C-alpha positions, 0 to 999 in steps of 0.5 A, a space after each residue: 878812706 883811712 883818715 875818715 875811718 880813723 875819725 869815725 872810729 875814735 869819735 866818742 863821748 866823755 871818758 869812753 873815748 879811746 886815746 891813741 897811745 904812742 907807747 903801745 905794749 909789745 904784744 899789740 905791736 907784734 900782733 899788728 905786725 904779724 897781721 900786716 905781714 900775713 895780709 901782704 903775703 896773701 896779696 903777693 900770692 894772689 898777684 902771682 896769678 896771670 891777669 888777662 885783660 880782654 875787650 869784645 868789640 862792638 857789643 855788650 856782654 853780661 857776665 854769664 854771656 862771657 863765661 859761656 862764650 869763653 868756655 866754648 872757645 877755650 874749653 876751660 871754666 874761667 872766672 870773670 873777675 872784673 867787667 865794665 862797658 867802654 862805649 860799644 865795647 865790653 872790657 873784662 878781666 880774667 884771673 888765670 893760674 899759670 902762663 901756659 894756660 894764658 898762652 893756650 887761651 890767647 891762642 884759642 881766642 885768635 882762632 875764634 876771631 878768624 871765624 866770628 864777629 864781635 872780635 875779642 882783643 887781648 889787652 897786653 900790658 907789655 905792649 908799647 904805650 900800655 905799660 901800666 896795668 889797666 885799672 878799671 875799678 877806681 870808681 869801685 874803690 871810692 865806693 868801697 871806701 865810702 861803704 867801709 866808712 859807713 859800716 864802720 860808723 854803724 858797727 862802732 855806734 852799736 858797740 857804743 850803745 852796748 857800752 852805754 847800756 851796760 853802764 846804765 844797767 850798772 847805775 840802775 842796779 847800784 841805785 836800787 841797791 842803795 835804796 835797800 834796807 841793807 847793803 852787802 858788805 864783804 867784811 860782814 859775816 852776819 846781819 843784825 836781826 830783831 831778837 825773837 826772829 819774826 818778820 824783821 828777820 825774814 825781811 833782813 834775810 831777803 834783803 841780804 839775798 837781794 844785795 848779794 844778787 845785785 853785787 854779783 850782777 854789778 861785778 859781771 856788768 863791770 867786767 863786761 864794760 871793761 871787756 867791751 872797751 878792750 874790744 873797741 880798742 881791738 877793732 881800732 887796732 885792726 883799722 890801723 893795720 889795714 890803713 898802713 897796708 893800703 897806704 903802702 900799696 896805694 900807687 902800686 899794682 897791688 891796690 885792687 887785691 889789697 882793697 878786696 882783701 881789706 873789705 873781706 877782713 873788714 866784714 869779718 872784723 865787724 862780726 867779731 865786734 858785733 858778737 863781742 865775745 870775751 876772747 876778742 878783747 884778748 886777741 893780741 895776747 892770745 896770738 902773742 902767747 901762741 906764737 912765742 911758745 911751742 905749747 900754750 894753755 888757754 882756760 876760757 870759761 863757757 861762752 868765752 868763744 874759745 872753741 870758735 875764735 882761737 882758730 880764727 885769730 891764729 889763721 888771721 895771724 898767718 899761722 895757716 900759711 905753713 900748714 893746717 890749723 886743726 882743732 880737735 873735739 871729743 864729740 862729732 856733734 861739736 866738731 861739725 857744729 863748730 866748723 859750720 859756725 866758724 865758716 859762717 863767721 869767716 864768710 865762707 861755706 863749710 868745706 872751703 876755708 873751714 872744714 871738718 872730718 868726723 868718721 865718714 863725714 868729711 868736708 874739706 878742699 884744697 882751700 881748707 886752712 882750718 879743720 875741725 875733727 874728733 880727737 880719735 880722727 886725728 889720732 888715726 891720722 897720726 898713724 900715717 904721719 906721726 910728726 903731724 907734718 900737715 899741721 902748723 898748729 894743733 888745738 886740743 879743745 875741751 881738754 878737761 873732758 880727758 877722753 881716752 883719745 885726747 890723752 893718747 893724742 897728747 902723748 903722741 904730740 909731746 913726742 913730736 915736739 922735739 922733731 918739729 920745733 915750729 909746731 904750735 900746740 894750744 890746749 883749751 878748756 873751760 875747767 881743766 886743772 892747768 897744773 896737770 898739763 904744765 907738768 906734762 909738757 914742762 913750763 908753758 904759759 897759762 892764759 885765763 879768760 873769763 866768760 860771760 856770766 850773769 847771776 844764775 839763781 839755783 833752785 833746789 827741790 823741796 824735800 819730797 821732790 829729791 828722790 823722784 825718778 829723774 826722767 819724770 821729774 825733769 819732764 814735770 819741771 820743764 812743763 812747770 817752767 814753760 807754764 810759770 816762768 817768763 820768756 826765755 829758752 829752756 835746756 833740760 839735761 837727761 842721760 840718753 837719746 831714748 830718754 830725750 826722744 820720750 820727753 820730747 814726745 811727752 812734752 809736745 803731747 802735753 801742749 798739743 793745743 798750743 803753738 808757743 814753743 818748739 821742742 828739740 832733741 840734742 844728742 850725738 846720734 842725730 844727723 848734723 842738720 838736725 843738730 843745727 836746729 838748736 843753734 837757730 834763734 827761736 821763732 818770734 813768740 815761741 820758746 825753745 825747749 831743748 832736751 839734751 845729753 851732757 854733750 850740751 855741757 861744754 863745747 857748744 853754746 845754745 843761744 837764748 837759754 835762760 832756764 836750765 833743768 839739771 837732773 844731776 845724773 849722766 850715763 857713764 861707762 865704767 870698767 871693773 877690772 876685778 870682775 873684768 866687765 863693763 858696767 854702764 852706770 847712771 851716776 851722779 855728775 861731778 860738781 864741775 859738771 853741775 857748774 858747767 850745766 848751770 853756766 848754760 844760763 846767764 850768758 846774756 842775762 840773769 838766769 835760773 838753774 833748777 837742780 833736781 837733787 838736794 844741796 846735800 847731794 851736790 856737796 857730796 859730789 866728786 869735784 871733777 870727772 875722773 879721766 876716761 883712761 883711769 876708769 874704762 877698759 883700755 883694750 882699744 887704747 892699748 891696741 891703738 898704741 901698738 898700731 902706732 908702733 908704741 909700747 904701751 908699757 913705755 908710753 908717756 901718759 898724761 896720767 898713767 892708769 893702774 897696772 891692773 887696768 893695763 894687765 886686764 886690757 892686755 889679757 883681752 887683746 891676747 884673748 882675741 888674738 890681737 897681741 902676742 908676746 907684747 907685739 901686735 899681730 897681723 890680726 891685731 893690725 886688722 882689728 885696730 883699723 875698726 872704730 869698735 871695741 877689739 872684741 867686736 873687731 875680732 867678731 867682725 874678723 871671724 864673721 867675714 871668715 865664716 861668710 856672715 860678714 855683713 851680719 857680723 858688722 850690723 851686730 857690732 854696730 848695734 853694740 852701745 846703741 840706745 834701745 831700738 824699741 820705744 815706750 811712751 805716753 799713757 800706760 795703755 800706749 806703753 802696753 800697746 808698744 810692748 805688744 808690738 815688740 813681741 813679734 821681733 823678739 828672738 829666742 836667740 837673745 838681744 843681739 839677734 832681736 836687734 838684727 831681726 829689727 834691722 833686717 825688716 827696717 833695711 828691707 823697707 823703702 827709704 821713704 817708708 822707713 820712718 812710718 814703719 818705725 812709728 807703726 812698730 814703736 821703733 826708734 828710726 834714729 837709732 837704726 839710721 845710726 847703726 846703718 851709718 856705723 855699718 857703712 863706716 866700717 864697710 868703707 874702712 874695710 874697702 880702703 884699708 883692707 881691700 875687702 869689698 862687701 855688698 850691703 846685703 843680708 842673708 836669710 835668718 835660717 842660714 846664719 842665725 845659729 852660727 852668729 849666736 855661737 860666735 857671740 858665745 865665743 867672743 863673750 865666753 868670759 861673761 858666762 852666767 848660770 841660772 840659779 833656779 828662781 827669778 828672784 835669785 837671778 844669774 851667777 856670773 861664773 868667773 866674777 862671783 856676781 849676781 845679776 838679773 835679766 834686764 826688764 827690756 831684754 827680749 828674753 824677759 819679754 818672751 818669758 825665757 830663763 835659759 840655764 846658761 847665757 853670756 852677757 855683753 855688759 852690766 847695767 847698774 841701777 837699783 840692781 845689777 842687770 845683765 844686758 845684751 844677752 845671748 842664750 848658750 847651748 849645752 853643747 857649745 859650753 861642753 866644747 869650750 870646757 873641753 878645749 880649755 877655752 873656759 876653765 871652771 868647775 861645772 858641777 860646783 857652779 850647778 850645785 848653787 842652783 836653788 830648787 823648789 823643795 816644798 810648797 805650802 800655804 801658811 797663816 797670815 801671822 806667820 807670813 807677816 813675821 817672815 816678810 816683815 810689816 808691809 814687806 819691809 824684810 822681803 828684800 833681805 829674805 830674797 838676798 839671803 836666799 
C-alpha cells in the first residue's frame, strides 16, 4: 500500500508538484513523530485486551446468531470482531477485557459443549504447533490497501481540481482587470478625471471601484491557492507517518490493529482535506506551538475552523492520552452545535469520543476525550477541582467576547498553572487584542491564522432609510433581497428571540404562496435539534433565510450565507452603579461586531452586507465591546469567587473592574445575606449553587422556607426571558392578540402575570401545549425554556442540597399575595412612587430617576397606576421604561420603613406628586403657543412638568 499511495499522492502536473524535501523543518518532524507515537500507543492499548479465537464445528453462523448464542451461554454481551467460513465450520474472534473474563467464558463454553451439537472449540494460540496469532484478515488487508489507494487518489484529485479552479479564477480576474479602463495602483491616491466631471468622471470612478474589488478578489484567491497547496502537503505528511507505522508492524501481531487505526485516521484526514479549512494548512505549527508552550494564543478569523479543528489536532497529537481536552464556549448553542460537528468529522456520535456539557444537558461517556462546555460550567466544576486535574488541555474559545465567566475562568487557570506545569492552555478568538492576554499570562506565543474571506460589498441605506425602525427595516430588506438578489442564503441580525419569531412569521406570510425558501430562527432559547437546522444545506431550489441574534456573529458558521442584513443593534445588559439598577438597552454594536457580521458572507464566494445604519453611524461606533466584567452587576461573579474560596479583593482579574462596581456588588450580597464580614455565609453557599442572580437565589431560598418553593423557582426562571405574549401580523391581528392577553393579566403585576400564564400552560397535556399557545398568542418556546430552567434548578437542589421537590403548583389563592410581598422585599431598593399623571410617570425613589410603565406591562393593559411599585430593571429605548413591575401595598411599605429595611423621607417623596388643580378650555391660538407648532414643544412641556 505504502508505495502506491506515495506515488498517487505526489502525482501532479507542472509547477504544482510537491517535492519530497529532505530538509523538513523542525515543526513538521516533531509533529509527525508525535502523531506516530500517539498512534502506536493507541495500538498498544488495544492489544492489551484478550483476543479469544473460537470455532463452531459443522455449521455456519451469522454475526447475530453468534452474539445471541454467546450471550445465552456466557451471560455477557460480547462483540464479534472478525468472522470467516472455513469449510463447514465458522471461525470468529472476540476481543475481551481482562483474563478473568476470558477464563469465565472458556469455562462456560466447555459446559455448553457437553449438552449440545455444533460444539465451540477454543483456538488457543499458546498450544503446541499454534504459536503464531491466527490471521484471518489477510484478504481484507489487501482489499483495504486497494481501497485506501483508490480513495486517496480521488480526494487528492478533487483537491487538485480546487487548486486548478482557484488558479483559473485568478487568471480570469487578472485578465478582466487588464481589459479595464483603469488598473488600480496602490501608490495612486486619485484618478485623473475630465475637467467639469460628467460621464467620464462617473465612468472613471466606477472603474476604480471595479479594480479595487478585483484586486481584493485576487488577493483572497492567491491566499487560498497558497493555503490549498499547504493542505495537500499536510495530507502527504500524514501518509508518510502512517506508512512508517505500517512498515514497523508489517510482520508483527499488531498489524490488524494498525490497519484498522490507519483506515479510521485516513477517513478523518480525507475530511480535513476535503473541507480545506485554513487551520488545516497550519496544523503542524498549531500542534508544535501548543506542545512547546504552557499557554498559547491562536487568532483565527471567522471561518478559519479554530472552534472545530484545534481540539481535533491536539487529540490526534496525543494530548488526550493523559486527560480530557476541554473547549469552552460563551453560549450553550455554540457548545452543542460544535460538539455535534466535531463528532461527525471524527466519525463518531456525540457522547462517545466527543461530548458536551451545558446546564442540565450532558452527553459524555467513559470514551469521551474531547468535551465542549460553557465557560460557566467549567468554572462550576472548578469548585471541586481547582487544579483542573481531569484535563490535559483547556481551550478557551471566543475569548474576545470576554464574558464574565471567561474572565473568572482565566484567573483561576492562571493560578493553577504553577501547580500543573504539564497543563496546556489555548486561548482562541477571532478578534481579541492579544496584548491583554500576553500581559496577563506573561510571555506566550501568538499564532495568527487567516480565514476564508472573499470580497463583501457593503450597501449603506439611503438617507431616508437610516432612521427607520430596525425590526421593520430588517424585514423589508430581507424581503427585498429574496425578491431581487441572485441565489444565496440570507442571514438577518435582530436583538431578541421575540423579534426573530415575529419576523419569521411575517416573512412566511409574505411568501405563503411560494415554495422557494425555508425560514429558520436562531437564538439561545431553541432546542438543540431546532438549532441544528440552520447548519444543514439548503434544499435544492430553495433559499435559506435565517433570522438570528448576535449568537451568529462568532463561534458558529452557517454554510451557504451570501447576504447579511445587519441592523447594527443588539440588546445588552448594563449596570448603573450610581443608581444601582440593571438596564437592558438596545444599543449600537461595535465596529468589531459589525465586521464580524459582515464576515458571515464571503466565506466561499463574494457576498453582500446590507447595513441598516449610515456610514457616519458606523464611524462613530466603539471599536470593541467592553468586557462584561466592566459593565454588568458583579454580584453573581463575586459570589462565585467567594464560593471558590477566593477573596474578590485579591483576585487576579484580566482587567480589574472599578472599585465602585465591586462595592455595589458587595452591598447587594450583604443585603441578601450571602456575604457577611467579607466571608461567604451558609446561605451564600446555598445561593451560589443556583445559575441565577443572587437576588433571585435569595428569593428561591425564602420561597422554599415559606412553602412556595416551586412558584418561587418559576418566577426566578421567568426573569430575563423574552415576552410570553406574541403580537404579529396586521393591526387587526395585533388587536386580537391584545384582547387574548387581558384574561391572563394579574393585578399583582408582571411576575404574577407570567406565573398565571405558566400555570395554565403547565396544566395542558404535552401534545396540546403548542396549540394552546397558538390559540392564546403566547410563545411556546419561551415557556419551554422556563420549564427547562426550573428543572435545572430542581436538579441542582436535589444534587447539591438534598432538597427533593415535586413539580406541582399550588392554587393561586393560597400563594399569590405571599409571593407579591416576597417580590417587594427582594426588590425594595427599586421602590417607585407614582407622580400623579401618566406623562409624569414614576419616581425611582432612591435613584432620583423618572421611569414610565412599559407598554407591554400587565398594569398598562389593565389601566392600573398604583401609588407604589417595585421594579426589576429599566429598559432604555426612546424613554426609560420600568419592566417586571410589582404593585406594593401601603402596609408592606410602612412595615419596611419601620424595620429600617427602607430609609427615605416618605412625606418628601409624596410631596413630589402632581395633582390636577384646575381644568379649563383655551382658544386655539393660546393652545398653539403653549405646545408649539405641530406640537413641537409638547415634549419640553411634559419634561418641565
